[in-house]
Backbone as a ProteinNet text record, in pm:
[ID]
protein_1_A
[PRIMARY]
MKCEHINHGTCSRRVTFEIDAEGILHNVCFEGGCPGNTAGVATLAEGRPAHAVATLLRGTDCRGRGTSCPDQLAIAIDEALASSDK
[TERTIARY]
13850.6	13892.8	13922.1	13838.8	13825	13962.7	13978	14110.8	14098.4	14159.9	14164	14293	14367.3	14472.5	14454.6	14510.7	14546.1	14662.6	14660.6	14779.2	14855.1	14989.4	15115.5	15199.5	15218	15292.5	15245.1	15119	15071.6	14953.3	14898.8	14773.5	14684.7	14650.5	14554.5	14548.6	14433.4	14407.9	14413.4	14345.2	14327.6	14321.3	14332.6	14297.7	14227.6	14110.9	14046.2	14068.5	14038.1	14045.9	14003.9	13973.1	13958.1	14042.1	14111.3	14174.4	14047.8	14051.2	13988	14062.8	13993.5	14048.1	14183.3	14144.7	14290.3	14393.7	14383.3	14488.5	14468.2	14365.1	14331.4	14287.4	14331.6	14265	14145.5	14052.3	13966	13900.3	13855.2	13787.5	13868.2	14013.8	14078.5	14018	14047.2	13995.2	14020.4	14098.3	14197.7	14082.6	14109.8	14026.6	14131.6	14081.8	14211.2	14277.3	14389.8	14502.1	14502.6	14562.6	14553	14453.3	14323.6	14253.7	14241.5	14323.8	14366.6	14457.3	14602.2	14649	14602	14534.1	14472	14392.9	14298.1	14232.8	14298.7	14378	14492.2	14524.8	14615.2	14644.7	14553.3	14436.3	14298.7	14288.1	14246.2	14236.9	14313	14486.5	14542.5	14574.2	14514.8	14543.2	14436.7	14316.3	14214.2	14227.4	14190.7	14172.3	14349.1	14461.6	14585.3	14618.7	14706.7	14766.9	14803.2	14764.8	14795.6	14973.2	15007.4	15144.2	15234	15178.4	15247.4	15264.2	15127.2	15104.7	15196.1	15175.6	15287.9	15432	15458.5	15586.6	15627.2	15539.9	15579	15553.3	15443.9	15435.7	15518.9	15590.5	15673	15767.6	15816.5	15919.8	15884	15778.9	15760.8	15734.4	15846.4	15847.5	15718.7	15709.8	15632.1	15724.5	15758.3	15835.6	15937.5	15992.3	16106	16031.1	15898.6	15867.5	15875.4	15968	15974.7	15860.4	15765.5	15623.3	15554.9	15447.6	15372.6	15228.9	15100.7	14998.7	15001.8	15051.4	15128.6	15185.5	15273.3	15383.9	15289.8	15171.7	15096.1	15004.5	14966.3	14895.6	14949.7	15089.6	15194.9	15222	15218.6	15241.1	15102.8	14987.7	14865	14848.1	14893.2	14852	14951.7	15076.1	15196.2	15145.1	15075.6	15016.2	14877.5	14789.4	14700.8	14734.2	14814	14856.8	14909.8	14995.3	15072.6	14986.8	14865.4	14808.7	14666.8	14686.8	14618.7	14685.4	14819.4	14889.9	14908.1	14832.2	14854.1	14755.6
9111	9205.5	9124.8	9147.1	9084.1	9110.5	9046.2	9066.4	8965.5	9037.3	8985.7	9036.7	8957.4	8977.7	8886.3	8975.6	8908.1	8868.5	8746.7	8643	8702.7	8673.4	8691.1	8591.2	8544.7	8416.6	8295.1	8268.7	8138.4	8126.4	7984.9	7929.6	8012.4	8003.3	8076.2	8227.3	8277.4	8415.4	8509.1	8449.4	8545.2	8463.5	8512.8	8464.2	8543.6	8512	8557.1	8518	8581.6	8522.5	8642.3	8594	8697.3	8653.8	8765.8	8783.4	8836.9	8782.1	8816.9	8901.6	8973.8	9038.3	9012.3	8858.6	8803.6	8753.5	8797.3	8762.3	8635.4	8539.1	8430.3	8434.9	8316.2	8321.1	8220.1	8266.1	8220.8	8213.6	8133.9	8148.5	8146.9	8100.4	8110.5	8028.1	8117.6	8074.6	8116.6	7994.4	8047	8023.2	8108.9	8107.7	8077.3	7929.3	7863.7	7796.5	7748.5	7690.8	7547.2	7474.1	7315.2	7268.5	7244.9	7212.9	7169.2	7043.6	6971.7	7042.4	7119	7205.4	7292.6	7368.9	7482.3	7480.9	7362	7317.1	7290.4	7208	7183.4	7300.7	7385.9	7463.4	7573.5	7587.3	7663.1	7567	7450.8	7374.5	7399.7	7385.1	7383	7527.4	7639.8	7766.4	7827.9	7733.1	7781.5	7738.6	7874.8	7864.9	7886.9	7922.5	7931.4	8085.9	8111.5	8274.5	8304.9	8416.8	8447.8	8453.6	8544.3	8549.2	8422.8	8313.2	8162.5	8115.7	8134.3	8068.2	8126.3	8264.8	8330.3	8326.7	8286.3	8255.1	8088.8	8004.7	7870.1	7891	7963.7	7955.1	8036	8121.5	8248.8	8187	8211.4	8181.3	8028.6	7965.3	7823.1	7844.2	7767	7788.3	7671.8	7709.1	7616.2	7620.6	7482.1	7481.7	7597.6	7660.8	7742.8	7890.5	7919	8057.1	8154.7	8139.9	8220.2	8254.5	8193.6	8214.1	8052.5	8082	7980.4	8031.7	7907.2	7966.6	8000.3	7878.9	7943.2	8048.1	8076.1	8215.6	8342.4	8344	8435.9	8443.2	8346.5	8348.1	8424.1	8419.4	8448	8610	8639.4	8758.4	8845.7	8806.2	8856.8	8908.4	8811	8812.8	8934.2	8911.5	9051.6	9148.4	9163.3	9287.1	9353	9244.2	9254.3	9286.4	9237	9262.9	9414.2	9430.7	9545.7	9669.9	9633.1	9729.9	9782.6	9690.1	9669	9739.1	9756.7	9850.2	9987.7	10049.1	10183.2	10220.7
7932	7825.3	7677.3	7566	7471.1	7352.7	7299.3	7183.8	7079.9	6973.5	6814.4	6766.9	6710.8	6645	6517.8	6430.2	6270.4	6274.1	6224	6250.1	6103.5	6114.5	6015	6000.6	5869.2	5846.3	5879.4	5912.1	5942.7	5864.5	5909.9	5787.9	5855.4	5979.8	6060.3	6019.7	5991.9	5959.5	6118.8	6197.4	6303.6	6430.2	6554.9	6707.9	6771.8	6847.2	6946.7	7075.8	7173.4	7294.7	7398.8	7518.6	7636.7	7753.7	7838.6	7935.4	8077.7	8167.3	8260.9	8361.4	8439	8528.4	8649.6	8634.6	8727.4	8616.4	8493.7	8393.5	8311.7	8339.7	8282.8	8187.4	8083.8	7951	7930.3	7827.8	7791.4	7649.8	7603.9	7492.8	7348.8	7374.3	7268.8	7155.1	7033.2	6900.2	6815.2	6702.7	6591.9	6474.6	6380.9	6235.7	6141	6070.9	5974.3	6067.9	6019.6	6048.2	6048.1	6110.5	6143	6211.7	6198.1	6313.3	6458	6428.1	6567.1	6613	6568.5	6634.8	6683.3	6640.7	6692.1	6816.6	6753.6	6872.6	7014.4	6969.8	7100.8	7159.8	7108.9	7167.3	7261.6	7212.8	7280.6	7379	7358.9	7473.7	7580.3	7576.5	7642	7721	7657	7713.4	7794.3	7782.7	7885.6	8000.4	8093.2	8245.8	8290.4	8212.2	8235.9	8248.6	8338.4	8331.8	8228.5	8132.8	7974.1	7999.9	8066.8	8076.5	8097.7	8139.2	8146.6	8018.5	7934.1	7839.2	7701.8	7711.8	7642.6	7646.8	7772.3	7775.8	7723.5	7759.2	7674.9	7526.9	7486.9	7312.5	7250.1	7307	7253.1	7178.4	7039.8	6963	6894.6	6913.3	6846.9	6687.8	6634.6	6455.7	6425.7	6299.5	6192.9	6087.8	6061.1	5891.2	5887.8	5948.3	5909.8	5884.6	5893.9	5872.3	5989.9	6070.5	6187.9	6269.9	6285.1	6342	6317	6412.7	6411.1	6470.4	6455.9	6549.2	6680.1	6747.5	6889.6	6946.6	6838.5	6832.5	6813.5	6723.9	6712.1	6811	6910.4	7009.7	7115.1	7128.1	7248.3	7227.3	7060.7	7038.8	7072.1	7033.9	7057.9	7198.2	7289.6	7424	7531.1	7442	7507.3	7439.6	7307.1	7310.4	7393	7407.9	7486.2	7649.4	7692	7835.5	7832.5	7738.6	7739.1	7689.8	7638	7621.2	7737.9	7816.6	7943.5	8037.7	8049.7	8126.4	8123.9	7995.7	7968.2	8036.5
[MASK]
++++++++++++++++++++++++++++++++++++++++++++++++++++++++++++++++++++++++++++++++++++++

């Protein structure tokens, strides 16, 4: 399943990714944001279970914003998994 999420409250504008039939994350790509940080998050997420990545990243804060690029990825994963359960 291909997913796209418009980010809110972060420097990155959107995140795209795929979740395969086994629930594994692939091709995480942030648009905008801090290039090193978003590339690092994307690399660490590659090939890992989507639910596990969301659990690890959920609630990460950036400079008191109440969210971050990793948190937005977690939110996007949660939304994608919830919609696939329907």
